N, CA, C and O of each residue as an XYZ file, in Angstrom:
596
protein
N    -209.059     61.947    124.386
C    -208.851     63.501    123.454
C    -207.422     63.261    122.330
O    -206.437     62.525    122.398
N    -207.726     63.921    121.672
C    -207.096     64.031    120.345
C    -205.572     64.686    120.770
O    -205.550     65.677    121.500
N    -204.499     64.173    120.352
C    -203.202     65.119    120.338
C    -203.180     66.059    119.284
O    -203.534     65.686    118.166
N    -202.813     67.236    119.477
C    -202.812     68.279    118.400
C    -201.269     68.222    117.875
O    -200.304     68.209    118.639
N    -201.193     68.194    116.587
C    -200.095     67.876    115.878
C    -199.540     69.333    115.524
O    -200.391     70.222    115.471
N    -198.351     69.642    115.302
C    -197.592     70.501    114.621
C    -197.254     70.559    113.379
O    -196.102     70.317    113.019
N    -198.084     70.845    112.665
C    -198.024     70.508    111.064
C    -196.399     71.041    110.665
O    -195.457     70.358    110.263
N    -196.474     72.706    110.974
C    -195.373     73.322    110.465
C    -193.513     72.406    111.103
O    -192.489     72.504    110.427
N    -193.575     71.709    112.324
C    -192.509     71.218    113.049
C    -192.147     69.828    112.004
O    -190.986     69.479    111.792
N    -193.318     69.143    111.424
C    -193.436     67.864    110.703
C    -192.760     68.210    109.391
O    -191.757     67.625    108.981
N    -193.395     69.229    108.742
C    -193.027     69.643    107.645
C    -191.693     69.846    107.568
O    -191.049     69.235    106.716
N    -190.974     70.880    108.591
C    -189.641     71.143    108.820
C    -188.789     69.727    108.747
O    -187.808     69.535    108.029
N    -189.312     68.910    109.533
C    -188.311     67.682    109.895
C    -188.564     66.808    108.452
O    -187.687     65.969    108.244
N    -189.746     66.899    107.334
C    -189.901     66.177    106.227
C    -188.678     67.002    105.047
O    -187.877     66.531    104.238
N    -188.962     68.134    105.369
C    -187.764     68.919    104.346
C    -186.429     68.620    104.907
O    -185.642     68.687    103.962
N    -185.833     68.337    105.940
C    -184.734     67.937    106.558
C    -184.593     66.536    105.881
O    -183.688     66.371    105.063
N    -185.448     65.525    106.187
C    -184.997     64.475    105.600
C    -184.809     64.444    104.032
O    -183.825     63.846    103.598
N    -185.631     65.011    103.210
C    -185.246     65.481    102.106
C    -183.945     65.886    101.554
O    -183.412     65.521    100.506
N    -183.544     66.684    102.426
C    -182.125     67.186    102.267
C    -181.238     65.983    102.467
O    -180.475     65.514    101.621
N    -181.413     65.593    103.554
C    -180.242     64.461    103.779
C    -180.416     63.034    102.705
O    -179.543     62.250    102.331
N    -181.705     63.056    102.435
C    -181.957     61.725    101.645
C    -181.275     61.968     99.991
O    -180.952     61.023     99.271
N    -181.150     63.410     99.600
C    -180.701     64.007     98.452
C    -179.344     63.979     98.607
O    -178.762     63.752     97.546
N    -178.688     64.119     99.485
C    -177.409     64.014     99.780
C    -176.897     62.973     99.785
O    -175.914     62.800     99.064
N    -177.343     62.036    100.519
C    -177.198     60.757    100.554
C    -177.044     59.738     99.265
O    -176.248     58.800     99.209
N    -178.082     60.173     98.134
C    -178.319     59.690     97.098
C    -177.100     60.164     96.060
O    -176.697     59.467     95.129
N    -176.637     61.376     96.374
C    -175.487     61.840     95.678
C    -174.085     61.252     95.813
O    -173.274     61.015     94.917
N    -173.957     61.028     97.414
C    -172.575     60.088     97.671
C    -172.743     58.935     97.098
O    -171.731     58.454     96.588
N    -173.992     58.167     97.004
C    -174.082     56.893     96.565
C    -174.022     56.764     95.048
O    -173.737     55.755     94.403
N    -174.331     57.927     94.619
C    -174.222     57.771     93.050
C    -172.519     58.219     92.524
O    -171.957     57.890     91.479
N    -172.055     58.962     93.516
C    -170.616     59.032     93.442
C    -169.794     57.844     93.233
O    -168.970     57.605     92.351
N    -170.247     57.053     94.367
C    -169.275     55.812     94.546
C    -169.703     54.944     93.608
O    -168.801     54.193     93.236
N    -170.979     54.730     92.973
C    -171.647     53.819     91.909
C    -170.585     54.334     90.784
O    -169.805     53.506     90.313
N    -170.548     55.565     90.387
C    -169.836     55.792     89.040
C    -168.655     55.529     89.391
O    -168.088     54.910     88.490
N    -167.954     55.716     90.348
C    -166.423     55.385     90.434
C    -165.994     53.793     90.327
O    -165.068     53.315     89.671
N    -167.064     53.035     91.276
C    -166.694     51.796     90.738
C    -167.238     51.070     89.386
O    -167.021     49.917     89.015
N    -167.939     51.996     88.818
C    -168.316     51.440     87.349
C    -167.185     51.608     86.354
O    -166.762     50.796     85.532
N    -166.765     52.930     86.631
C    -165.615     53.292     85.731
C    -164.168     52.093     85.940
O    -163.587     51.526     85.015
N    -163.861     51.962     87.428
C    -162.978     50.944     87.340
C    -163.054     49.459     86.812
O    -162.222     48.726     86.277
N    -164.484     49.289     87.199
C    -164.690     47.832     86.764
C    -164.602     47.447     85.229
O    -164.231     46.429     84.644
N    -165.222     48.995     84.705
C    -164.860     48.830     82.754
C    -163.483     48.687     82.658
O    -163.086     47.687     82.060
N    -162.562     49.555     83.167
C    -161.155     49.488     83.030
C    -160.616     47.970     83.167
O    -159.732     47.597     82.395
N    -161.229     46.942     84.309
C    -160.871     46.012     84.404
C    -161.121     44.849     83.397
O    -160.365     43.888     83.251
N    -162.290     45.066     82.718
C    -162.929     44.200     81.831
C    -162.118     44.582     80.597
O    -161.579     43.684     79.949
N    -162.009     45.724     80.271
C    -161.398     46.263     79.074
C    -160.034     45.578     79.088
O    -159.685     44.788     78.211
N    -159.205     45.961     80.240
C    -157.718     45.421     80.046
C    -157.853     43.645     79.906
O    -157.106     43.025     79.149
N    -158.724     43.083     80.601
C    -158.948     41.558     80.556
C    -159.074     41.345     78.962
O    -158.426     40.489     78.359
N    -159.905     42.149     78.411
C    -160.017     41.753     76.732
C    -158.985     42.096     75.745
O    -158.412     41.385     74.920
N    -158.890     43.204     75.984
C    -157.682     43.882     75.263
C    -156.418     43.439     75.020
O    -155.847     43.409     73.929
N    -155.945     43.046     76.238
C    -154.513     42.736     76.444
C    -154.325     41.548     75.427
O    -153.745     41.705     74.353
N    -154.829     40.411     75.821
C    -154.614     39.004     74.853
C    -155.005     39.175     73.273
O    -154.606     38.446     72.365
N    -155.882     40.312     73.149
C    -156.141     40.202     71.539
C    -154.986     41.245     71.058
O    -154.507     41.063     69.939
N    -154.559     42.235     71.783
C    -153.481     43.178     71.261
C    -152.014     42.181     70.869
O    -151.338     42.263     69.843
N    -151.834     41.375     71.891
C    -150.568     40.551     71.718
C    -150.620     39.357     70.892
O    -149.552     38.783     70.678
N    -151.838     38.827     70.325
C    -152.097     37.947     69.448
C    -152.438     38.641     68.199
O    -151.865     38.096     67.256
N    -153.122     39.591     67.861
C    -152.611     40.577     66.866
C    -151.434     40.987     66.268
O    -151.091     40.761     65.108
N    -150.766     41.668     67.212
C    -149.524     41.901     66.880
C    -148.645     40.616     66.424
O    -147.853     40.691     65.485
N    -148.829     39.583     67.076
C    -147.849     38.513     66.685
C    -148.248     37.872     65.408
O    -147.406     37.382     64.655
N    -149.789     37.868     65.097
C    -150.182     37.194     63.867
C    -149.769     38.184     62.859
O    -149.329     37.731     61.803
N    -149.840     39.503     63.014
C    -149.357     40.717     61.936
C    -148.154     40.496     61.603
O    -147.819     40.170     60.464
N    -147.129     40.700     62.876
C    -145.473     40.837     62.760
C    -144.852     39.768     63.179
O    -143.800     39.992     63.777
N    -145.175     38.648     63.052
C    -144.541     37.563     63.384
C    -143.043     37.658     63.287
O    -142.234     37.484     64.199
N    -142.804     37.969     61.999
C    -141.243     37.996     61.815
C    -140.603     38.986     62.091
O    -139.400     38.921     61.837
N    -141.105     40.187     62.667
C    -140.423     41.429     63.428
C    -140.290     40.923     64.807
O    -141.220     41.127     65.587
N    -139.098     40.200     65.247
C    -138.930     39.699     66.756
C    -138.996     41.144     67.595
O    -139.752     41.277     68.558
N    -138.171     42.146     67.147
C    -137.783     43.538     68.055
C    -139.681     43.838     68.313
O    -140.212     43.842     69.423
N    -140.223     44.006     67.331
C    -141.858     44.473     67.791
C    -142.607     43.379     68.845
O    -143.364     43.737     69.747
N    -142.341     42.342     68.629
C    -142.820     41.230     69.114
C    -142.433     41.304     70.669
O    -143.265     41.299     71.576
N    -140.803     41.385     70.867
C    -140.484     41.470     72.263
C    -140.778     43.006     72.840
O    -140.750     43.032     74.071
N    -141.030     44.181     72.266
C    -141.615     45.338     72.597
C    -143.407     45.019     72.801
O    -144.047     45.675     73.623
N    -143.702     44.535     72.415
C    -145.108     44.176     72.588
C    -145.495     43.347     73.670
O    -146.515     43.495     74.342
N    -144.535     42.369     73.824
C    -144.612     41.491     75.116
C    -144.526     41.887     76.466
O    -145.121     41.519     77.479
N    -143.280     43.071     76.154
C    -142.866     43.866     77.648
C    -144.001     44.813     77.884
O    -144.367     45.020     79.042
N    -144.581     45.401     76.879
C    -145.631     46.536     77.198
C    -147.053     45.495     77.691
O    -147.702     45.891     78.659
N    -147.376     44.508     77.165
C    -148.282     43.663     77.424
C    -147.875     43.045     78.809
O    -148.698     43.154     79.717
N    -146.888     42.515     79.018
C    -146.375     42.037     80.275
C    -146.539     43.082     81.549
O    -147.153     42.654     82.527
N    -146.071     44.298     81.581
C    -146.472     45.296     82.409
C    -147.685     45.651     82.843
O    -148.122     45.741     83.990
N    -148.296     45.888     81.563
C    -150.311     46.147     81.739
C    -150.747     45.028     82.363
O    -151.501     45.071     83.335
N    -150.251     43.833     81.788
C    -150.813     42.226     82.687
C    -150.691     42.476     84.143
O    -151.683     42.454     84.871
N    -149.464     42.720     84.596
C    -149.269     42.881     85.887
C    -150.192     43.974     86.634
O    -150.802     43.742     87.678
N    -150.199     45.041     86.030
C    -151.306     46.198     86.579
C    -152.669     45.612     86.783
O    -153.314     45.686     87.829
N    -153.188     44.789     85.236
C    -154.405     44.219     85.731
C    -154.501     42.936     86.478
O    -155.632     42.477     86.634
N    -153.587     42.357     86.913
C    -153.458     41.536     88.028
C    -153.609     41.959     89.385
O    -154.407     41.359     90.106
N    -152.875     43.013     89.862
C    -152.955     43.769     90.900
C    -154.606     44.347     90.844
O    -155.213     44.092     91.884
N    -155.274     44.953     89.978
C    -156.321     45.504     89.881
C    -157.251     44.633     90.095
O    -158.151     44.961     90.869
N    -157.278     43.500     89.565
C    -158.059     42.329     89.781
C    -158.273     41.771     91.020
O    -159.331     41.283     91.418
N    -156.866     41.890     91.825
C    -156.613     41.240     93.294
C    -157.649     42.157     94.083
O    -158.545     41.761     94.828
N    -157.315     43.520     93.742
C    -158.027     44.293     94.519
C    -159.529     44.434     94.500
O    -160.251     44.583     95.485
N    -159.871     44.369     93.307
C    -161.552     44.227     92.892
C    -161.831     43.114     93.850
O    -162.752     43.295     94.645
N    -161.230     42.093     93.886
C    -161.860     40.715     94.689
C    -161.872     40.951     95.795
O    -162.931     40.938     96.422
N    -160.539     41.276     96.444
C    -160.564     41.592     97.750
C    -161.493     42.431     98.388
O    -162.237     42.075     99.302
N    -161.421     43.846     97.760
C    -162.431     44.478     98.514
C    -164.024     44.521     98.188
O    -164.860     45.211     98.772
N    -164.240     43.627     97.127
C    -165.692     43.140     96.790
C    -166.103     44.567     95.856
O    -166.971     45.288     96.349
N    -165.651     44.875     94.862
C    -165.910     45.781     94.206
C    -167.807     45.685     93.519
O    -168.672     46.560     93.574
N    -167.883     44.288     92.932
C    -169.084     44.130     92.426
C    -170.180     44.403     93.479
O    -171.146     45.143     93.293
N    -169.874     43.618     94.765
C    -171.319     44.026     95.874
C    -171.176     45.339     96.300
O    -172.108     46.008     96.746
N    -170.221     45.661     96.195
C    -170.032     47.378     96.861
C    -170.830     48.207     95.548
O    -171.515     49.162     95.914
N    -170.804     47.964     94.272
C    -171.258     48.179     93.334
C    -172.759     48.294     93.442
O    -173.398     49.342     93.534
N    -173.201     47.129     93.419
C    -174.726     46.672     93.612
C    -175.242     47.475     95.070
O    -176.460     47.633     95.149
N    -174.773     47.764     95.715
C    -175.256     48.295     97.155
C    -175.424     49.838     96.991
O    -176.466     50.469     97.166
N    -174.325     50.279     96.657
C    -174.434     51.666     96.223
C    -175.670     51.956     95.452
O    -176.572     52.650     95.922
N    -175.720     51.310     94.012
C    -177.003     51.564     93.243
C    -178.175     51.605     94.242
O    -178.821     52.628     94.470
N    -178.426     50.250     94.897
C    -179.607     49.937     95.920
C    -179.975     51.411     96.891
O    -181.077     51.890     97.159
N    -178.699     51.846     97.245
C    -178.702     52.836     98.418
C    -179.218     54.135     97.534
O    -180.156     54.803     97.968
N    -178.589     54.472     96.298
C    -179.089     55.599     95.628
C    -180.545     55.469     95.450
O    -181.350     56.339     95.784
N    -180.842     54.345     94.910
C    -182.395     54.345     94.403
C    -183.417     54.492     95.638
O    -184.452     55.158     95.604
N    -182.967     53.788     96.677
C    -183.736     54.113     98.097
C    -183.808     55.446     98.699
O    -184.769     55.952     99.278
N    -182.529     55.992     98.453
C    -182.371     57.397     99.176
C    -183.204     58.484     97.989
O    -183.721     59.523     98.400
N    -183.251     58.142     96.656
C    -184.126     59.016     95.731
C    -185.396     58.824     95.813
O    -186.170     59.748     95.564
N    -185.920     57.351     96.248
C    -187.166     57.353     96.521
C    -187.647     57.952     97.424
O    -188.712     58.510     97.158
N    -187.097     58.108     98.873
C    -187.364     59.010    100.059
C    -187.143     60.291     99.706
O    -187.846     61.005    100.422
N    -186.415     61.014     98.839
C    -186.147     62.412     98.430
C    -187.789     62.741     97.849
O    -188.526     63.614     98.307
N    -188.096     61.849     96.798
C    -189.108     62.223     95.984
C    -190.534     62.225     96.830
O    -191.442     63.046     96.703
N    -190.483     60.956     97.833
C    -191.565     60.976     98.771
C    -191.772     62.374     99.667
O    -192.830     62.996     99.766
N    -190.845     62.619    100.124
C    -190.633     63.890    101.012
C    -190.949     65.368    100.204
O    -191.514     66.330    100.724
N    -190.392     65.291     98.672
C    -190.588     66.392     98.130
C    -192.423     66.280     98.009
O    -193.193     67.082     98.539
N    -192.688     65.497     97.466
C    -194.230     65.408     97.356
C    -195.216     65.409     98.375
O    -196.391     65.623     98.075
N    -194.797     65.149     99.799
C    -195.357     65.249    101.069
C    -195.435     67.034    101.464
O    -196.361     67.749    101.845
N    -193.847     67.323    101.128
C    -194.243     68.926    101.308
C    -195.006     69.748    100.755
O    -195.595     70.660    101.337
N    -195.069     69.449     99.379
C    -195.466     70.078     98.347
C    -197.337     70.027     98.559
O    -198.123     70.964     98.427
N    -197.547     68.987     98.822
C    -199.098     68.405     98.727
C    -199.237     67.394    100.269
O    -199.195     66.165    100.335
N    -199.377     68.196    101.189
C    -199.410     67.453    102.556
C    -200.924     67.075    102.709
O    -201.735     67.955    102.419
N    -201.340     65.988    103.088
C    -202.562     65.187    103.133
C    -203.465     66.646    104.386
O    -202.872     67.203    105.310
N    -204.503     66.826    104.101
C    -205.371     67.681    104.852
C    -205.925     67.075    106.083
O    -206.200     67.621    107.151
N    -206.023     65.963    105.758
C    -206.633     65.091    107.176
C    -205.698     64.696    108.251
O    -204.848     63.879    107.896
N    -205.656     65.072    109.440
C    -204.630     64.844    110.787
C    -203.910     63.454    110.581
O    -202.688     63.313    110.539
N    -204.890     62.402    110.454
C    -204.633     61.121    110.666
C    -203.906     60.616    109.516
O    -203.293     59.588    109.804
N    -203.747     61.029    108.173
C    -203.283     60.860    107.038
C    -202.105     61.461    106.937
O    -201.110     60.967    106.406
N    -202.184     62.538    107.439
C    -201.072     63.432    107.367
C    -199.717     62.735    108.596
O    -198.551     62.525    108.260
N    -200.230     62.517    109.848
C    -199.254     61.613    110.578
C    -198.719     60.215    110.052
O    -197.529     59.903    110.093
N    -199.863     59.304    109.489
C    -199.672     58.198    108.707
C    -198.364     58.435    108.036
O    -197.272     57.904    108.235
N    -198.804     59.542    107.025
C    -197.584     59.680    105.665
C    -196.402     60.142    106.434
O    -195.362     59.516    106.233
N    -196.379     60.952    107.131
C    -195.140     61.229    108.061
C    -194.286     60.085    108.755
O    -193.060     60.002    108.695
N    -195.160     59.192    109.443
C    -194.676     58.022    109.964
C    -194.121     57.193    108.992
O    -193.029     56.691    109.258
N    -194.754     56.893    107.699
C    -193.993     56.103    106.781
C    -192.892     56.475    106.245
O    -192.020     55.647    105.984
N    -192.728     57.917    105.965
C    -191.784     58.525    105.610
C    -190.458     58.315    106.716
O    -189.328     58.068    106.292
N    -190.710     58.425    107.930
C    -189.748     58.246    108.964
C    -189.369     56.952    109.181
O    -188.283     56.657    109.678
N    -190.341     56.024    108.780
C    -189.700     54.633    109.170
C    -188.533     54.519    107.807
O    -187.348     54.355    108.097
N    -188.914     54.608    106.459
C    -188.471     54.319    105.781
C    -187.105     54.807    105.504
O    -186.241     54.273    104.807
N    -187.044     56.221    106.354
C    -185.808     57.022    106.193
C    -185.039     56.169    106.960
O    -183.974     55.757    106.498
N    -185.578     55.693    108.552
C    -184.711     54.996    109.286
C    -184.023     53.415    108.908
O    -182.938     52.945    109.248
N    -184.899     52.946    108.241
C    -184.625     51.582    107.744
C    -183.343     52.036    106.355
O    -182.363     51.359    106.044
N    -183.636     52.924    105.944
C    -182.578     53.179    104.357
C    -181.358     53.603    105.151
O    -180.277     53.321    104.633
N    -181.337     54.285    106.414
C    -180.023     54.822    107.175
C    -179.177     53.874    107.457
O    -177.984     53.856    107.153
N    -180.056     52.697    108.314
C    -179.455     51.472    108.754
C    -178.667     50.410    107.663
O    -177.603     49.805    107.792
N    -179.657     50.446    106.527
C    -178.909     49.885    105.257
C    -177.499     50.672    104.967
O    -176.447     50.037    104.894
N    -177.541     52.002    104.818
C    -176.527     52.780    104.156
C    -175.377     52.506    105.236
O    -174.286     52.150    104.791
N    -175.511     52.623    106.414
C    -174.577     52.384    107.606
C    -173.797     50.899    107.459
O    -172.701     50.880    108.019
N    -174.148     49.810    106.873
C    -173.557     48.510    106.508
C    -172.551     49.037    105.590
O    -171.413     48.599    105.760
N    -172.733     49.897    104.639
C    -171.749     49.867    103.498
C    -170.325     50.744    103.649
O    -169.498     50.742    102.737
């Protein structure tokens, strides 16, 4: 005897997964964006400071006052860069950035699948249940992945 499925209840659950996956994708997109900016600043400071000090020295080596001022400013910025670099290494910005991007992609894929499923659900009950179970499994796996971040 076949079980009767409640399509409306399943579609409501799919819409809930759609909502959750969209929100989670947005959270991880924000996290990735923040980490991207921080990493860009870190790289920028690492390149610009030595070039700026060298350029000022080559251009104005006779002006000791300007050189002293430049070295002082570069020293302060260099300490800031070292602190930022240490923080980035200790907290693992690179791996967090990669994980945030993967999570954003995974949740966006689930969101899109839920949207498609809700708009054009399979007419065959077995295909309907199969599609629902695939989305459910993918959402659970993505949730477990997201919880490790």
